[in-house]
N, C-alpha and C positions, 0 to 999 in steps of 0.2 A: 598844511592843507592845500590841496591842489586848486589852482586857479580855475575859474569858470566864467566864460564870457556871458554876460547877461543877455538873454534873448530879447529881441525887440517886442514891445507891447506888454512886457511884464508890468504889473502894478508898481508904481513908485518910480518909474523911469522918467528922467527929465527930458526936456525937449532935445538937448544935445546928445541924447543917448547914454548919458551917464547917470548913475543913481547916487543918491546920498550915501555917504560912507556907512551909516548904520544899517540901511536897508540892504546895501550890497553885501555886507558881512552876513546878514541874516539869510539872504537867499543862497549865498555860497554854502552856509552851514546846512540849509535844507537840502540842497542838491547833494552835498556830501553824505548826509544822513540817508537820503534815498538810495544812493549807490550802495552804502553799507547794508541797508535793509535788503536790497535785492540780492546781495552776495550771501546774506545769512539766511535767506528765506528757506532754503532746502536743507538746512542743517538739522541734526537730531535735537539740538538744544531748542531750536525754534519750534520743532514739532512737539516736544514735551511741553513747552510753554503754551502752545496752542491748546493742547489737550487739557492742561491745567486750567487754562482760562475757560474752556468749555465746561469743565467739571464745576468750576467756581460759579459760572453762570447758572448751571443746573441747580446747584445748592441754593443760590440766591433765589431762584424761581420757586424751589420747594419751600424755602423759608418764608417767602412772600405768601405762598399758598397757606402755609400753617398760620401765618400771622393774620391772614384774612379770616380763617376759621376761628382763631382766637378772638378776633375783633367782633365776630358775630356772637360767640358763645359767652365772652367775658361779661357783657351786661347782664345776661341771664344768671350767670354764676354769682355775680355780685348783688343780685336783687335780694330783697327782704325774704321772699319765700324760700329761695335757695339757702339763704343764711340760716333760716329756721330749720331747714332740712339738715344742713351740715351740723348744726348744734344738736339736733336730735340723734344723728348718727354717733357723734362723740359721746353723748349721754348714754346711748345704748351700750357702747363698748365699756364705758367706765362704770356705769351704774347698774348693769344687769345683775351681777352677783348680789348686790344689796337688795334689789327688787325681788329676786327669787327668794332670798332669805326672809324678807318681810312678808311675802305672800305665803310662805310656809307657816309662819307664825300665825297669820290670820286664818289660814286653813285649819290649824289645830283648834282655833276657837270656834270657827264656823265650818264644820266638816262638809257641808253641802257644796262648798266651792272647790273641794279637793279635785274633783274631776276636771275642772277647767285649769286649775293651777298645775295639776299633773301633766295635762296635755301641753301646756305652755312650756314647762320645764323640758319635756321630751323633745319637742320640736326645736327648742333652743340648743339642746345638746347635739341633736342631729345636724343642725345648721352649722354648728361650730366645727364639725368634721369636714365640711366642704372646703376645698382649696381655692375655689374661685372667689372673686370679689365683685359680685353683681350688685351694682348700686340700687337697682330697683328692688331687689329682694331685701336688701338692708333697710330701705325705706319702709317696706311692708312690715318688717319686724319691729321697726320703731313705732309704727302705728299700733301694732299688736301689743307691744309693751305698754303704750299709753292706755290702751283699753284695760289691760290687767291692773295697771296702777290705780285705776278708778276703784277697784275692789278694796284697796287699802283703807278706804273710808269705813269699811266694816269694823275697824278697830274701835270706832266710836259706839258700836252696837255690842253690848255685853251678852245678850241672850237672844238666840234665834227665835224663841217661842214667845217673846214679849210682843204683843201687837202694837203697831204704831197707829198714827191717825187713820181713821177709817176702819180700825179693827183688824188689819191684815198684818201678819208677821212678815219680817224681812225674808225669811226662808220661802214663804209662799209667794212673795213678790218676785224673787230672783231664781228660784230653783230651776224652773223650766228654761229660763233664759241662759242660765249657766250651762245646762246640759247641751243646748244648741250651740253655745259658744265653744264648748270642747270639740264638737263635731266640726265647727267652722275653722277652728285653729288647725285641726288635722287636715281638712280639705285644702286650706291655704298652703300648709307645709308640703302637701303632695304636689300642688301646682308649682311651687318653687323648686321642688326636687325634679319634676318633669322638665321645667324650663332650663334648669342648670345642665341637663344632659343633652340638650339640643345643640346641633352644630351652629357655629357662629353665623354662617350664611342664613340658616333657618331663622335665627333670632332677628336678623336684619330684615329679611323679606316678610316675615310674619310678625313684625314688631307691633303692628296696629292691633291684631287680634289678641296677642298676649298682653298688650297694654290695657286693652278693654277688660280682660280677665283680672289683671292685677288691680286696676282701678275699682272694680266691683268689690274686691276684698278690702281695699282701703276705705271705701264708703261703708261697707258692712261693719268694719271695726270701729269706725268713727260713730256710726249709729248705735252700735252696741255700747260704746263708751258713754254716749249720751243717755242711753237707757239705764245703765248702771248708776250714773251720777244722779239722774232725776229720781230714780226709785229710792236711793239712799238719802238724798236731800229731803224728800217727802217724808221718809220714815223717821228721820231725826228731827223733823219739824222746822226745817229751814224755810225762809221766805221763797215763795214761788218766783218772784222777780229775780232774786239772786240765782236761783237754779236756771232760769231762762238765760241770764247773762252768761253763765258758764257754757250753756249749750250753744249760744251764738258764737262764742269764742272758738268752740270746736269746729263749727261750720266754716268760719273764716280761715282757720288753719288748714282744713281739708281742701277748701277751694284753691288755696295757694299751692298745696302739694299736687293736686290734680292738674293744675295749670302747667307746672314745670316737670311733671312726671316723665313725659316723652323725651325730654332732653337728658335724662339720666342714663346716658350710654357711655360705654368705654371708648377709649381712643381707637381701638381696633374696629369697633362697630361703626364709628364715624368714618374711618378710612374706607371700610367696606361699603358703606352707604354711598360715599362719594364715587367709588368705582361703579356701583350700580347706576347712579345718576349719569355718569359719563358714557354709559352704554345705552342710553335712551330711556332710562327709568325702569321701574319695576315691571311694567307690562311688556316692554321689549325684551327684557332679560328672561322672563318666564317663557317666551316663545323661542328662545335661542339656546339650544343645548350647548353649543360651543362656548357661549358666554358663561353659562352655569358651570361648565367644567373649568374654565379659567378662574372664576371666582372661588371655586372650591379649593384651588391651589393657594389661596391667600393664607399666609402664615401669621398666626397671632403673635404679636410681640410680647404679650403678657403670659403666654403659655410657658410652663416650666420647661427648661432645657433638659436635654438628656441625650444619650447615645442613640445613634441610628439603630432602628429596630426595637427601641424601647417600648413603642406602642404598636403592637402588631396590627391593630385595627386601622390606625392611621396609615401605616405602611402598606397595608393591603389596598386601601382606597387609593393611595398614590400610585401603586403599581397597576391598578385596574380602574381607570377613570370611568368606564361605563358602569361598573358595579357601584361606584360612588355616586354617579349621576342617578342611577335607579333608586338608590337609598335616599338621596336628597329629594327626589320627586315624591317618594312615599311619605317623607316627613312633611313636605309642603302641602300635599293634598289632605293631610290629616289635620283636623281641626284641633284647637286647644282642648276642648272638652273630651274628644275621643282619646287624645294623647294622655290626658290626666286619668281617664278611666282605665286605660291599659296599664298605666304605671301604678294604679292604686293597690293592686294585689301585692306587688313588691314592696311598696311603701308601708302597707299594713304590717308586713313581716318585720321590716326594720323598726317600725314604731313599737311593735310588741317586744322585740328584743331589747330595745333601749329602755322600755318600761321595766323589764325584768332586771336589767343591770342597775338601774336607779334604785329599785326595791332592795336589791342585794346590798347596795351601798348604805341604804338607810338602816339596815339591820346591824350595821357596825362593821368596822374593819377587822380582819383577822389579827389576833394578837398572839405573839410567840412568848415562850418562857423567858427568852433572853431580852425581851423588849423593856426599855426603860420608860418611866413616866417623865415626860419632858416638862420641866418647871417653866412657869411663865417668865421668870427672871433668869436670863442666861448669863453665865459668867465667861463664856468663850465659845468659839466655833464648834468644839467637840460636844458641847451640850445640846446641839441640834441633832445629834446622831441618836437614833432609836436603839440600836443594838448595843448591849452592854459591853461585849468584848471589843468591838471596834471603837466604842466610846472610850474605853480605858486605853486602848492602843493609841488612838488619836491624841488623847490627852497626854500620854506619856511621851510620845514623839514630838509633841508641841507643833503639830501640823496646823496650818490655817484652813482656808476654805477649800483647798484642793491639794493633791499630792500626786507625784508620778506613779502611774499604775504599777510599774515593776517594783518600785520601792515599797509600795503598800502591800503587795502580795507576799513578798519575801519577809517583810516585817510581821505580817500576820502569821506566817509559818513559824517564825521564831517565837512568837507569842504563844502559840499553841504547844510548841515543843517544850517551852519553859514550864507551862502549866501542867503538862503531862509528866514531866520529870519531877515535879514537886507537887504531888497530889494532895498533900496536907495544907497547901497554901490556902488561906481563907479567901483569897481573891481568885481562886481557880476559875477557869473560863466557864461562863454560863452557856456558851454556845457549843461546848464540846462535852458530850456525855462519855462515860468510860467505854460504852459499847460502840462509840464512833471513833475510837483511836485508830482504827484501820484507815480512816480517811486521811490522816496526817501524811501518809506515804505519798499521796497524790498532790500535796501542796508543796511542790518543789520546783526547781528551775525548769524542768522539762515541761511543766504545765502552766508556767507563769502566763504565757500569751493567751491560752484558752480562758483562764480565770479572769485575766485583765479585760478581755473582750466582753465577758459577762457583766462586769462592773461598768466598764466604759462604753456606754451606749452610743455616744457621739464620736467614738474613735479618735478623740483628741490626744490621747496619750496620758491624760490626767484623770484622776477619780475625784469627783466633787462630793460634797456632803449629801446633796439631793440624790445623786446616783447611788451612794451607799445606802440611803434609806429605801430607795426604790428596789434595790437588789435584795436587801434583807427582808423587806416586806413581801416580796413575791415568792418566797420559798414556801413549800407545802406545809400544811399544818402538821405539827409533830416532828418535823425535821429540825435537827440542830444546824447551826450555821456551818459547822464543819462538814456535815453530810451534804449540804447545799453546795459548798465549794467543791467537794469531790465530784458532784454531779457535773458541774461545769468543767472540771478538769478532764474528765474522761467519760462520764455517763452520757452527756449530750452527744458526743461523737459516736458512742455505741448505738444510741437510739437513732441517730441520723443514718448510720450505716444500715440499720434494719429497714428504715423507710426507703433508702436508695434501692436496696435489693427488692423490696416489695413493689416499688414503682416499676422497676425494670421487668419484673415478672408479669405485672398487669399489662404492660405494653406488649410483651411477648404473646400473651393470650389474645390481645386484640389483633395483632398481625397474623396470628395463626387462624383466627376466626374470619377475618375480613374477606378472604376469597369465597367463603361459604355463606356469607350473609345474603339474604334475598336481594335480587337484583335491584328492586326499587330503592333500597337503602344504601347500596354500595357507594354511590357517588358521595353521599354525606359522610360515610365512614372514611373514604379516601381523603376527603378534604380535611376532616378532623385530624387524621394522622399526619398529613402533610404540614399542617399548621402548628401542631402541638408537639410532636415527638422531638423535632430538632431543638426547640427552645427549652424543653425540659431536660433533654439529654445534656445540654451544655452544663447543667448543674450536677446532675446525678453522676456523669462521667468524670467531672472535675473533682468531686469530693474524695478526700483521702480517707478511705474506709478504715475502721478499726478492726483489730483482731478479736475473735470471739473469746469471751471469758464469762462462762455461765455463772460462776460464783459471784463475780462483781456485778453482773447484769441483774441478778436477783435483788440487789439493793436499790435499784432504780426502776425496776420494771413496773411496780405499782403506780408510781407517779406518772410515768410515760403513758400508761394505759388510761389513767384518769384524765390527762391532758387531751388524749385522743378522743375520749368520750365527750369532753367539753366542746372541743372543736366540732365534733360530729353533730352534737345537739344544736350548736349555733348555725352550722350549715343547713341542717334540717329546717331550722326556723326561717331561713330565707330560700328554702327549696333548692339549695346548692347553686344558686345563681348570684354571682358577684358582679353587680352592674357598675360599681364605681369604687374608688378608694375608700370612701366613707363606709360602705358596706363591709369592705375587708377589715377596716379598723374595728367595726362592731363585732365581727366574728372573732378576731384574734385578741382584742384587748390591747393595752399599751405594751410597748416593748419592741425590740429589734425584730425585723422580719425574719432574721436567721432562726429565731426561736421556733417559729411556726411554719416556716416555708415548706420543708419537706413533709411533715405530717399533713399539712393542708393539701399539698399536691397529691399525696397518697389517697386521701379521702375523696378528692374530686375525681381522680382517675379511676378509683374503685367504683364510684357511682357511674361514671361514664362506661365502664365495662359492663355494668348491669344494663345500660341502655343498648350497648352492642348486642348483648344477649337477647334483649327484647326485639331488636331489629333482625336477629338471626333468622327466626322463623315466625315469631308470634304476630308482629304488627308491621305496618308501613308507617315510618316516622314522618312527622311533619318536617318540612324542609328546614325549619328554624331550630329544631330540637338540638342537634349536635352543634349548630352554629352558636347557640347560647351557651352550650357546654364549653366549647373552645374559647368563647369570649370570657368565661369565668376564669379559666386557667391563664388566659392572656393577661387579665388584670392582676393576677397574683405574680406572674413573671414580670410584668411591667413594674410592679412595686419593688421587686428584687433588683431589677435593672436600674431603677432610680437610686436605690441604695448603693449599688456598685458605682454609679456615677458620682454620688456624693462622697463616697469613700475615696475615689480617685482624686477628687479635688482636695480632700483633707490630707492625703498622703503627699501630694505635691506641695501643699502649703507647709508641711513639716519637713520638706526637703528629702523625702523618701522616694524611692523608686517604686511606683505602683505595681509594676510587673513582678518585682520580687516580693512585695508585701502580700499580694493576692495569692501567692503560692502557699502561704501559711495561714492567712487570715481566714477564720471560720473553717479551718482544715481544708483550705483550697476550694471552698464552695464557689467563689466568684472567679476562679482562675481562668477557665475557658470563656466565661462571659466577657471578661476583660480582653482576652486575646483569642477570639474564636478560631483563628487560623492555626492555633496549636492543636486543634482537634479535626477540623474539616479539611483533611488531606488524605488522599487515598493511601499513601504509603503508611500513614498512621492507622487509618481505619481498617485496612486489611488484616492488621494484627490484633484488632480488638474483637473479642468474641461476645457480642451482645446476646443475652439469653434468648433461646428459641425453644418453643414447646410444640408438641404434636397436637394436632386438631382432634378432639374427642367430642363428638356431638352429644353423647349421653351426659357429659359433664355440663355442657352449655345449656342443655334443655332441662336441667334440674330446676326445681321450683324457685322462682325469683321472689325476692322481697317486694313488698308493695312499693311501687314506684309512682310517685305523684309527679309525673313529668311536667315540665313547665308549659310545654305546648301540647295540645291535644293530639293524640295519635289518630290516624285515619284508618279504620278497618278496611282491609283490602276489598271486601265485598262492596264498599261504597265508592271505590275509586272511579269506576267506570260507569256509575249509574247516572242516568239522565235526570234532570231536575224534575220533581214531582209535577204532575199535571194539576193546574190550579182549578179553583172553583169560585164562582161568584159569591161574594159575601153580602151581608145585609146592607152594608154601606153602598155596595155597587148597585143594589136595586133602587137606592134613593138618588142616584145620579141623574143629571139633566139629560135631555134627549140626545144631544150631540156627543156628550161624554159617554153615555151608555152605549152608543152605537159602536164605539171603538174598543170597548172592554173585551177581555178574553184573550185567548191564545193566538199568537201570530208567529209565523215562520217567514224568513226572508233573507235577502242578500243585499250587499252593498257593492257599488262600482267604485273604482279608484284608478285614476290615471290610465283610462282606456281599457282596463281589465274588468271583465264581468264573468263570474263574481271575483272580486278582489280578496275576499275572505271566505272562510267556510261558513256554512249556514248558521244563522242566529235565530234565537227564539226567546220570547218573553210573554208573560201573562199580565195584562194591564188590569189594575184595580182603581177604584175611585175613593180616595181618602175623604174628599169633600164632593159635594154635588157638581162643582165646576172644574175639578182637576182630576188628573189620573197619574198613576205612578206604577213602577214595576221594579223588581230586583231579580237579576238573572246573572248568568255567566256566559261568556263567549265559549265557542267550541274549544278554545285553548285553555279554558278554565279561569280566565280573567274576570273577576266580579265587576259588575257595574250596576248603576241605578238609573232609572228613567223617571223624569218628572215632566209634566206638561199640562197644557190647557188648550182650549179650542176657541180662539177668537173668531169673529166674523169679519172678514175683510172684503170690501166691495161686494157684499152680498153673498160671499162664499165662505164656508166653514174651512178654516185652516187649522190643522193639528200641529201645534208648535211644541216640540219635544226637545229636551236637553238630556243627553246621555253622558253620565259622568263615571269614569273609571277610577278605581281606588289607587292606581299606580301611574297615573298620567296627569299632566296639568291642564291639557286642553280638553274642554268638554266637546262632545260631538253634538252638533245642532242639526235637528231634522225638522223640516217644514213639509208637510204632506197633505194629501187630500184622500178622502174615502170614496171608493167607487160607489155607484148607485146601488149595487146589490149588497154593499157592505162587506164584501169578501176580499177586497184589495185595498191596501194602504200604500200609496206611492208618492214620490216627490223627490226633493233634492236634500242633500246633507253636506255639511262641511265640518272640517276639523278645526274649530276655532272661528272667531268672528271674521277675520280677514282672510281666511283660507279659501281656495277654490271650491266650487260646488260640483257634486256628482250625483248620480241617480241612486235611489234605493227603492226596493219593492218588497212589501210584505203581503202575505196572503193567509187566509184561514184554511187553504187546501192542505191535505196531508203532505208531509215533507217529501214522500216518494214521488208525488205528482209535481211538487215544486221543482224537483231536480230536472224534470222534463221540460220546464219552461225556458224558451230562448231569452236572450238578453233584451232589456227595454229598447235598446237601439235597433234591434231587429224588427220590433213592432213599429217603430217610427219610420223605418225605411220601407218595409213592405208588410203591412199588417196581415194581409191574407196569407202570404207565405209563412209568416211566423206562426199564425194560428194553426195551419196545417202541420207544421213541424211539431208544434206543441201537442196536437192531437195524436200524431203518430208515436211520439216519444212516450206520452202518457199511456197509450195502449200497450206499448211494450212493457212499461213499468207495471201496469196492472197484471199483465200476463205473468211476469216474474213473481209478483206478489201471490198470485194464485198457486204457483208451484210451492210457495212456502219458503221461509228463511232457513229451513233445515235441508233444503234440496242441495244436492252436491254441486249443481251449477251455481247457485247463489253463493255457497260457501267458497268455492274456488274463485269466483269473481271477486268476492270481498277480500279474500286473502291476498290476491294479486294487487288490489288497490291499496290494502294496508301496507304491504311490503314496499310498494312504490312510494307511498306517502312517507314511511319511515326513512327511506333512503334520501328522499328529497329534502325533508325537514332537517336532516343532519347538516345540510350545507347552509352556510350563512346566506341571508337573503340577497345580499349584494353580489354574491359569487355564483349565482345561477346562470347557466347559459340560456340563450333564448329558447332553445328546445326544452330545457328543464323548467323554465318559467311556464311555457305552454302546458306541460304535463301537470305542474302543480296547480295552476289555476283551473285546469280541466277537472282535476280531482276535487277541488272545492265545489264545483258545480254538480259532481256526481255523488258525493257523500251526503247522507242525511245528517241532521244535527247529532243524533245519537252515535252514528258511525264516526263522524269527525271527532267528537269528543273522546271516543274510545281510542282513536288513532293518536290524538294529541297526548292522551294520558300515557299510552305506551311509549311515545317518543320521549316524554319527560322522565319516565321511570326506567328507561333502558340503562344498561350498565355502561355508562359513559365515563370517560376519565375525568380527573379533577379539572376545575375551571382553568387553572393555569398549567399548561402542559409542562411536565418536568424535563422533557427532552425535545430537542430539535435536531434536524439532520445537519451534520457538519458539512455536507456537500451541497445539497440543494437549499438549505437554510429554512425549510418548512418545518412547522410543528409536527411532531410524531404522536399520533393518538392510538395507533394500533401496534402491530408487531414492530419491534425495533432491534437493531444490532448495536452492540457495544464492543469496540475493538479492545481486546485485552492488553496487548503490548503498548499500544498508543496511550491508553488511559493510565496504565501504571507508570509510563514514562512522563506523562504530563503532570500528574499528581494533583492538580487543582481542579480540573474538570474532565469529564468523560468525553470520548470521541464516539459519537453515536451516528448511526445511519438508518434511514428508513428502509422499507422492504422493496423499494423499486430496484430493479436489476442494475440500472445505470448508476445507482448510488452504492448498492451493496457490493458490487464488483469493481468499484472505482479505485483508481490510484491517484492520490492527491496529497498535498502537504497541508498539515494543520499545525500552525505555529512552528516550532522547531522540529516537529516529528513528520516523517514521511509515512503515510499509510499505504500499505500494499494489499492487493487482493489476497495474497497468501497469508495474511495475518489471521490468527485464530480469533473468532468473535463470538460473543454471547448473543443468543437469540432469545429475546424475552417477549412472551405473549401476554402475560398478566401484569397486574399492578405490582410494582416494587418501589420501596422507599429509596430515594436517591442516596442518602448517606448511611442508611442502615443495611439494606438488602444488597445494593450493588457492590459494596466492598466485600461482603460475604461471598457473593457469586464470583468476584474476581479472585478471591483467595482459593476457592474451590476450583476455579478454572485453571489457576496456576498449577495446582496439584495434578489436575487431569492432564494438562499439557505436558508436564514432565513424564507422566506415564505413557502418553501417546507418542512422545518423541522417542522413547526407548523402543516402543513396539513397532511403530509405522515409519518413523522418520530417522532410521538409524543412519549413522555416518556412511556416506558413500552411496546411498540410495538415490538414484536419479531417474527412476523409471517413470513412465507416463502413467500415473496411477489412475487418471481419469478413464483410461481405456483398458488397462490390464487389470487394475484392482490389486489388492494385497491378498491374493489367494495363496494357497500353500506352496504353489510352485514358483511364485515370484517374490514373495515377501522375504526380506532379510530378517532373520530371527536371531535375537540375542542369545548368548550362551545360557543364561539363566531364565529365559523367557518361556512362559507357559500360558496356556489359555485358561481363562476363568471358567467357573462352572456355569456361568450364564451363557458361555460361548460354545454351546454344544453343536457339533457338526455331524451330519450323517456319516455313517461308517464308510459308505462308498466314496466319500470325498477325502478320506484320510489317505495321504500318500504313503505307500508302503515300499516303493522302490528306492534303493539307495542312489540310483543314478539320477533320480528326480530331485534329490535333496540338495539344498544349497551347500556350497563348500564350507561355509563358516559354521555349520552345525556339527558339533562334535558328537560322536557316538559314545554312549555310555556303555558300561559292561553288560547291561541288560539288553542292549540293542546291537551288540556286536554280531557281525556275520558268523562268527564262530560259535555263537550260542546255539544250543540245541533247542532251547525253549525261549519264548518271548511272549510277553503279555502287553496288550494295548488297551488302556482305559478308554471308555467312550467319551469322556471329557476330562480335561485336566484343569485343575484349579490354579488361579493366579497365585504367585508366590506370596503376595501381600494380602490375599483374601483369607477370610476366616472360614474354615470348613463348616463350622456350625451355622454360619450365616448364609452360605451359598451351597445348597444341597446339590449333590451330584446325581445326574440322571443315571438310572440303573442301566447297565449294559445288557444288550440282547445276547442271546446264545451265540448267534453267528459272530457277533463282534468279539466276544470273549474268547472264542475258540480259534478263529482263523483269519482275522482281519489283517494281520500283519504281513503274512506272506511266508513262503518257505524259507527264504534266506534270512529272515529275522531283521529286516531293514528298520532303521530308527523311525519312530513316530514323529511326524512334523506337526508342530502346533498349528491348528487351523485358525483362520481369522475369525473375529467375532461376527455374529449374524445380526441382521436387522430384526428388531423386535416385532416389526409388522409383517414383512414378507419372508423372513427367515433366510434370506440370501446373505452370503458374505458381504460385508460392507466394504466399500471402496472410498478412498479419499477423493473428494471431500465428503465427510459424513458428520453426523451430529451425535453427541453424548449428553444424556440427561445429567444436569448438575445437581438437581434436587434429590435424585435417587442414588447418587454415586456412593454415599456412605453405606447404603443398604445393598444395592446391586448395581451392576454395570449394564446400563441400558443404551444400546447403540441403535441409531436410526439412519437409514440411507437417505440421501437428500431427495431422491425421487419419491419415496413414500411420504416424506414430510410435506413436500410441495403438492403432491397429489391429494392428500387427505386434509391439508391444512392443520397438521398436527395429528399425532397418533397416540393411542393409549395401549398399554400392555405391561408385561412383566408382573411383578407382585403388586406394585402400587403406582406405576407410572401413569400420569395423566397428561392429556394434550396441552394443558395450561402450564406445565412445568417449563422452567428455563433450560435451554440447551446450549451446549458449546459446539460451535461449528468449526471443525478441524479441517484444514486445507493442506494439500501437499506442499512440502518445503522444497520447491523446485529451484535449483541453483540458478538456472538461466534467468528465471523471472526475477530472482533476487538481484542478480547482476544487472538486469535491465533497469530495475528500480534504483540501484545505487551507482550504476556505471558512470553516469554523467558526473556525479559529485566526486566519485573516486578518481575517475580519469582526470578531472580538473585538478584535483589535489596532486596527482602523480605528475601531471604536466608542470604544475607549479614547482614541485620538488625538483624535477629534472632541470627546469630553468634555473633554479637557485644553485643546483650542483654545477651546472655549466658555467654560471657566473663565478662561483667560487673557484672552479678549475681555471678559468681565465685569469682570475686574480692571482692564484698560486703560480701560474706560468709566468705572469709579468713579474711577480716577486722573485721567482727563481732567476729570471734574466737580470734583474737589478742586483741581486746578490752576486751573480756571476761577474757582472761588470765591476762591482765593488771589490771582489776578490782580485780581479785583474789589476785594478787600480792600486790596491795594496801591494800586490807583487811588484808592480812597476816602481812604486815609491821605495819599497824595500831594496830593489835593485840599484837605485840611485844613491842610496845611503853609502857612505864610506865604510869600508870593512873595518872591523874592530882592530884597534892598534895602529891604524894608518894615520 
């Protein structure tokens, strides 16, 4: 250790400057340690330790926080009331089957209670299908069970009609109460179902209102239990004191439960509540949208895991926080009672379906010929098997509780073969009839996996006895086991193949129809296809379809059709709306999702196609209609994705490669779902031919089946209608004087942040529900519904009209405090958006809306009242003059159309993106439009043909979203493979040269020009494939080798184009006869003359048009030649005919590069469009069926100089590098030669010095 002189003044120093030996050593050690610490402070090890220490401190802090929470909760958890609750929950789980059985027995003795017992059984079954674990709901069901247990006392009553004390029968005492109980049970179950669907954040924020609702049910069930017990005790003659003691005990227990009920929350809810409290509490969070968005991102630790994308609804909310925020606000503003009312229709359907299922089960299970009667005393595991054949096989093979699936299937095949070869054997298979011997062919090694999957529901690789019984019991009535095995060997695959093709055809019809759907519905149709097609196609495209076999299919067709009818009836029972996994399980019944997945998707998509047909011409859909449709399919797909996730875990647990397993499992159904990148690549998709159909309006407009759509459709005649004019009611006439003065119709405006008016005109009609209050229901000009409630207190001797305006989709109520003018025609004052918000002016009047438009802002009256009144008078006079001309005058119509177009243009822009000039124009329009006019304009804005919410494309150069026309670079997209290279219609982007990833985009690249909606993964690859074919053709025709002409100036006319030897002009490319070149001197040198065009020929004929070599003469009719053309257009010398360039379909002039070719029409006809016509008209129509909305291929000249310019930098750099390397190698070789030369000289010298041989 290095010595260190002790500094003067250090503690422990003696008077002579020396320290005691012990202290000296200690201080030396400290100084040495300090030196080492300073040396190590910047090392990586120290930094890692620092981070570890910080993390440890964080963990300790979190643990302390958790411990604090536990210390608060633990006393409550250990309290006597909570102990009673826990015991009740345990008793519910363990004793519920026994209670249900006992209640059934009592109901058989006393049928009048069946209605309540049946309702209780149904809601218990429905609750069992829920996957969540809500403690509050469990406690409610405990109390419900206790109430029903009270009815078990009826076992002491033998006859319903025997009167008790007082001469009243037990039936008369309880029947009405029982009927009300059944309704209360159903209402409570609906409340639990509604609550379970709410977002976690909604449960936290609205916990108090839902707790009140649940507590009311707890109290109701406790009171009902007391009523049952008291009535029964009185009937059987028990002492009143005993009965009262029982009732007191019920009250004590209820009080304890109600006291602790609010604490029954999950850990996730506790954590979320802490987050709310840390942000200032509930009030602060509700006023802060950013806080709500942050809280929405909270991930529940108890939610089931799964692959990304497994829940499309959650993924959509994560990708669009504003949409999630809007949905949250709608949930928060909605009261528990309204939410329950909305959910009741769906719950009624599920309740009725579960009732039917229980009734079917009560009729008895289906029995098959080969089923055994299982004895109560079992001698072995095989005796638990119902089917005789498998029972004998299991017994013979001495299997225990399970067996490997492969061994079981192969043993079953040998069993049936043995029985078939020995038909006189008395133990011949009961599950194989002689007419089913054909099925043995399909019980072989090739089908082992398919049959094993049918047995092995959990994909464990083993078949258990319970799985055997489930499999054999699920077969159709009248089918042998052998027939059932053959179905799963090959029949299910054939049925699934049929459904795959049907689903693809249905989607093809949707895509063909969507461009022609009325514009009000297009956005909803686009959104539906964007969300659903991709997720469904992952399964339909992945499935390994079977070959057709009509003879074999006939053996299974009846069962497949019956299953489809069953699913269809169940879907109809819930109106084709699958709101949660429990509903899906109700529809399908028990079993693997693979059994029902494809037929269920087919039935849903078929239903949605009918909704598309309804939206085609007949009706304007509610905005939620197709949203609920896509949500139903998303829930089905989510269930399949969860199955795929579980299977992945099972395969890994069995040390299998999931990727290889999914290629064959369920015939590849989950293959692409497990590895989506196996499908979503352009190089793969361009070679897939998704079904496409032609649009036929007459087929779409055929009579539709009766559609009970979930949301009401809005007739188009009502879309733009103003709210009806109100009239005073009888209650209004009974109102007090101050209230009566304000009743009736009002029109007005609001100010906000210096703008007047800040919103379009508003209107409402006030009524008086009571003599001292008033209310109204109306809509803003943009269609947002709201309610007004208010009263008129007298403050400082002045009447103040205090109003609260509440929107259905916002949290903050609008508070208005105003006064009534002396003449009663104006209501004015200040308003604010919430309690602590700033205040602004409002002004309402009874004047007609046209006159109100002429009124200046309130600030103008405050600044100069006289000037404002004069302006008001002048504007009102002009308005009156326009009114006298009438609304049908051309001047009014033109003025309104201009305003409407400006309004539509401005409202397309996001509010925060308006320029100051645009803001002035928009707020000016608010003041100029009446309420009816503004509502009409808003309705048009909402119903315009706008693209989907999430744009599928963005410009790769300027990075803006593309909503209108966009270009897709064909070579860059095919080279990238993962994503397309898209450009907007701005010239600086369209004609740009830039690098995107590894690819260099050049202006000379051929690009697709798309004007209408296309699906990214379905339509774009098809367009790319067609574009690739067209480019090959155009390269032959216009971009022949060696052509370096300036096509932009000269064009590819007959005198300048290089024409290939075999190239001819299509029948679409008819050129006037005076443009046909007839002189051999004008012809290009590379055009060979044929025998018919030889100068030596005496005769020659020239057709008016020549058909493409690859064109079908039947498809492309040839224009009839005129007499002049046929007789003498060629010339005296018989010069060869030069194929003319194609003509523009619009201007009929020969096209010049760059030009456009229609991709959609290319299989029917070749439609060329010059760029000038396309830009001038914004798209042209023509030819046989070409429409301006078709997708076009923009072909540009392949100019060598430009190509060199684009690649010269990179190529030259490479060449310089190569030259440098070559020069380096040359120098090395030169040096090596010199060294070799020196070595040779050295060797020669050494050899010369050696003595000669023999010397």
